[in-house]
C-alpha positions as a printed NumPy array, in Angstrom:
array([[-19.87 , -16.288,  19.791],
       [-17.866, -14.841,  17.09 ],
       [-18.755, -16.628,  13.671],
       [-15.862, -18.366,  11.987],
       [-14.92 , -19.281,   8.621],
       [-12.475, -22.121,   7.596],
       [-10.499, -20.915,   4.682],
       [ -7.621, -22.577,   2.4  ],
       [ -4.921, -20.531,   0.624],
       [ -1.928, -21.442,  -1.586],
       [  1.513, -19.508,  -2.021],
       [  3.855, -20.181,  -4.729],
       [  6.619, -22.584,  -3.023],
       [  4.689, -23.062,  -0.086],
       [  1.489, -25.206,  -1.003],
       [ -1.63 , -24.734,   0.933],
       [ -2.425, -23.576,   4.591],
       [ -5.86 , -23.823,   6.126],
       [ -7.104, -20.782,   8.285],
       [ -9.968, -20.568,  10.628],
       [-11.019, -16.792,  11.152],
       [-13.542, -14.536,  11.993],
       [-16.274, -14.247,   9.527],
       [-16.227, -10.433,   9.768],
       [-13.578,  -8.211,  11.37 ],
       [-10.143,  -9.099,  11.206],
       [ -9.557, -11.41 ,   8.135],
       [ -6.066, -11.831,   5.947],
       [ -5.999,  -9.663,   2.816],
       [ -3.815,  -9.797,  -0.263],
       [ -1.326,  -7.479,   1.802],
       [ -0.177, -10.283,   3.67 ],
       [  0.263, -12.992,   0.825],
       [  2.309, -10.264,  -1.054],
       [  4.629,  -9.8  ,   1.916],
       [  4.837, -13.586,   2.417],
       [  5.904, -14.042,  -1.311],
       [  8.151, -10.927,  -1.204],
       [ 10.263, -12.098,   1.683],
       [ 13.747, -13.565,   1.279],
       [ 14.288, -16.181,   3.999],
       [ 18.058, -17.583,   4.632],
       [ 18.272, -21.227,   5.997],
       [ 17.331, -21.446,   9.533],
       [ 16.301, -17.97 ,  10.245],
       [ 14.628, -16.771,  13.172],
       [ 11.987, -14.492,  12.29 ],
       [  9.594, -12.364,  14.555],
       [  6.406, -11.407,  13.167],
       [  4.424,  -9.073,  15.148],
       [  0.661,  -8.166,  14.508],
       [  0.36 , -11.698,  13.228],
       [ -3.473, -11.7  ,  13.466],
       [ -4.369, -15.433,  12.88 ],
       [ -0.931, -16.193,  11.743],
       [ -1.315, -16.404,   8.051],
       [  2.194, -14.847,   7.441],
       [  3.934, -17.434,   9.941],
       [  2.415, -20.311,   8.402],
       [  3.25 , -19.809,   5.001],
       [  6.707, -18.646,   5.423],
       [  6.93 , -21.825,   7.879],
       [  5.663, -23.846,   5.005],
       [  7.736, -22.422,   2.339],
       [ 11.114, -22.482,   4.192],
       [ 11.028, -25.652,   6.495],
       [ 14.204, -25.199,   8.11 ],
       [ 13.047, -21.737,   9.66 ],
       [ 11.312, -20.882,  13.04 ],
       [  8.554, -18.443,  13.337],
       [  7.482, -16.645,  16.191],
       [  3.829, -14.718,  15.855],
       [  2.793, -12.045,  18.351],
       [ -0.61 , -10.866,  18.735],
       [ -2.296,  -8.411,  20.898],
       [ -5.932,  -9.101,  20.503],
       [ -6.45 , -12.402,  22.551],
       [ -9.423, -13.666,  19.976],
       [ -7.037, -13.438,  17.127],
       [ -4.094, -14.693,  19.476],
       [ -6.257, -18.14 ,  20.358],
       [ -7.047, -18.725,  16.555],
       [ -3.359, -18.062,  15.752],
       [ -2.582, -21.058,  18.111],
       [ -5.319, -22.966,  16.81 ],
       [ -4.496, -22.766,  13.102],
       [ -0.431, -23.377,  14.111],
       [ -1.781, -26.83 ,  15.396],
       [ -4.179, -27.768,  12.372],
       [ -1.101, -27.088,   9.783],
       [  0.803, -29.191,  12.149],
       [  3.602, -26.429,  12.344],
       [  4.002, -26.354,  16.305],
       [  7.432, -27.454,  16.283],
       [  8.399, -24.266,  14.05 ],
       [  5.756, -21.779,  14.725],
       [  6.262, -20.629,  18.384],
       [  3.87 , -17.644,  19.747],
       [  6.33 , -15.425,  21.882],
       [  3.96 , -13.252,  23.763],
       [  1.01 , -10.555,  22.537],
       [  2.228,  -6.948,  22.947],
       [  5.011,  -5.615,  20.671],
       [  5.512,  -2.757,  22.795],
       [  6.925,  -5.079,  25.7  ],
       [  8.202,  -8.024,  23.481],
       [ 11.675,  -7.868,  25.355],
       [  9.402,  -9.412,  28.699],
       [  9.263, -12.442,  26.398],
       [ 12.454, -12.832,  24.099],
       [ 15.727, -11.343,  23.863],
       [ 17.302,  -8.232,  22.044],
       [ 19.099,  -8.852,  18.958],
       [ 17.779, -12.565,  18.747],
       [ 16.227, -12.516,  15.452],
       [ 17.441, -12.716,  11.816],
       [ 14.396, -10.939,  10.397],
       [ 11.341,  -9.164,  11.374],
       [  8.149,  -9.731,   9.045],
       [  5.325,  -7.079,   9.482],
       [  2.08 ,  -5.906,   7.968],
       [  1.459,  -2.498,  10.149],
       [ -1.68 ,  -0.7  ,  10.209],
       [ -1.407,   1.695,   7.287],
       [ -3.786,   4.561,   8.711],
       [ -2.779,   7.009,  11.657],
       [ -4.992,   6.846,  14.833],
       [ -8.102,   8.805,  14.176],
       [ -7.834,   9.637,  10.417],
       [ -9.567,   7.753,   7.565],
       [-12.667,   5.755,   7.751],
       [-12.882,   4.214,  11.262],
       [-14.445,   0.592,  11.22 ],
       [-16.859,  -0.154,  13.757],
       [-15.144,  -3.42 ,  14.419],
       [-12.387,  -3.375,  16.95 ],
       [-10.531,  -5.944,  15.287],
       [-10.533,  -4.67 ,  11.919],
       [ -9.771,  -1.032,  13.546],
       [ -6.767,  -2.114,  15.563],
       [ -5.674,  -3.631,  12.34 ],
       [ -5.946,  -1.007,  10.116],
       [ -5.186,   2.262,  12.249],
       [ -2.363,   2.696,  14.817],
       [ -4.529,   2.43 ,  17.561],
       [ -2.496,   0.213,  19.547],
       [  1.126,   1.263,  18.656],
       [  2.427,   3.697,  16.248],
       [  4.472,   3.041,  13.192],
       [  7.54 ,   4.381,  15.248],
       [  7.102,   1.528,  17.732],
       [  6.811,  -0.967,  15.191],
       [  9.846,   0.216,  13.636],
       [ 11.409,   0.184,  17.289],
       [ 11.192,  -3.309,  17.035],
       [ 15.007,  -3.239,  15.092],
       [ 16.22 ,  -3.603,  18.72 ],
       [ 15.064,  -7.46 ,  18.369],
       [ 17.209,  -8.246,  15.107],
       [ 20.806,  -9.056,  15.192],
       [ 23.036,  -6.651,  13.339],
       [ 22.71 ,  -6.901,   9.282],
       [ 18.969,  -8.362,  10.111],
       [ 16.496,  -7.509,   7.961],
       [ 13.166,  -5.804,   8.438],
       [ 10.65 ,  -6.924,   5.797],
       [  7.274,  -5.074,   5.755],
       [  4.366,  -4.044,   3.361],
       [  3.252,  -0.363,   3.758],
       [  0.616,   2.171,   2.139],
       [  2.671,   3.65 ,  -0.636],
       [  1.508,   7.104,   0.26 ],
       [  3.32 ,   6.988,   3.471],
       [  6.631,   6.309,   2.104],
       [  8.107,   9.647,   2.932],
       [  7.168,   9.305,   6.088],
       [  8.555,   5.589,   6.625],
       [ 11.995,   6.037,   4.94 ],
       [ 12.93 ,   8.997,   7.299],
       [ 11.848,   6.622,  10.523],
       [ 13.552,   3.53 ,   9.344],
       [ 16.868,   5.553,   8.892],
       [ 16.731,   6.895,  12.202],
       [ 16.64 ,   3.611,  13.62 ],
       [ 19.495,   2.215,  11.802],
       [ 17.567,   0.49 ,   9.349],
       [ 18.736,   1.105,   5.337],
       [ 15.788,   0.28 ,   2.818],
       [ 17.653,  -2.055,   0.291],
       [ 15.139,  -3.537,  -1.774],
       [ 11.768,  -2.113,  -2.485],
       [  8.746,  -2.995,  -4.929],
       [  5.646,  -0.969,  -5.576],
       [  2.331,  -2.868,  -5.966],
       [ -0.233,  -1.122,  -8.387],
       [ -4.25 ,  -2.491,  -8.527],
       [ -3.987,  -2.035, -12.655],
       [ -1.41 ,  -0.934, -15.002],
       [ -2.433,   2.377, -15.515],
       [ -3.234,   2.966, -11.818],
       [ -0.736,   4.626,  -9.25 ],
       [  0.906,   2.414,  -6.894],
       [ -1.226,   1.589,  -3.415],
       [  1.639,  -0.33 ,  -1.6  ],
       [  5.283,  -0.808,  -1.409],
       [  6.97 ,  -3.838,  -0.382],
       [ 10.167,  -3.119,   1.48 ],
       [ 13.292,  -5.239,   3.108],
       [ 15.3  ,  -2.884,   5.226],
       [ 18.776,  -4.116,   6.899],
       [ 19.865,  -2.935,  10.109],
       [ 23.042,  -1.36 ,  10.193],
       [ 23.215,  -1.023,   6.272],
       [ 25.178,   1.45 ,   4.228],
       [ 23.555,   3.606,   1.302],
       [ 22.178,   2.197,  -2.05 ],
       [ 18.951,   0.267,  -2.609],
       [ 17.405,  -1.952,  -5.36 ],
       [ 13.967,  -0.979,  -7.25 ],
       [ 12.725,  -4.158,  -8.531],
       [ 10.046,  -4.002, -11.274],
       [  6.149,  -3.026, -10.517],
       [  3.915,  -5.714,  -9.517],
       [  0.377,  -5.623, -11.21 ],
       [ -2.537,  -7.203,  -9.495],
       [ -5.115,  -6.938, -12.309],
       [ -4.511,  -6.884, -15.779],
       [ -6.906,  -4.393, -18.329],
       [ -9.804,  -7.022, -18.178],
       [-10.005,  -6.647, -14.606],
       [ -8.763, -10.45 , -14.021],
       [ -5.496, -11.399, -12.218],
       [ -2.077, -10.988, -14.11 ],
       [  0.209, -13.93 , -14.752],
       [  2.214, -12.838, -11.714],
       [ -0.517, -12.822,  -9.675],
       [ -1.61 , -16.253, -10.752],
       [  1.858, -17.789,  -9.877],
       [  1.779, -16.196,  -6.326],
       [ -1.675, -17.826,  -5.715],
       [  0.124, -21.021,  -7.012],
       [ -2.771, -21.173,  -9.526]])
């Protein structure tokens, strides 16, 4: 039996959600919190979240934007089950509605051009590269073993025209990410770089792309996670609702 933990997390504007997740393996990380905070949701948006894991992003967005509908999708059966459990535990089953498992076959369960936004935290590493985790769930979350980056971006076909694709990704693959997005009619419109410390290079990029958008991008001020003393910066404390 997989050992589970029962955790609580807060986000500014959303309040607190409770999450049951594996003690080892796939657990939500800072990436997911930053992405949920970055997303700009419109009233009554319908949002697809591929690779939802235990549902942390969908749950936080549903709490923060109470008129939106979130549709998580998770390929791993044990995580899909936990996602469903977390939806019920947070009393959000009326607005967080799972729509299947495999992002490669999402059209079997939902129609094309039926979403206002996609929110995604795709694996950062290419298959076979870097340090490989011995834990299957963590390996799937970190490496492109189930679906390549191109397949994640192909989900743009599920967006309405002018729909938004929000994601968090490793900064060192940005030169690969942007051409792949543009070739799929996804125009990067808003970017924010995340630095672990003020004197360190960016490790992550938060991006909002718009389907069918023209040229021109907004670069937001950088986000620093830790200050010079190693503690959270004031903005990070605000993001966590502290």
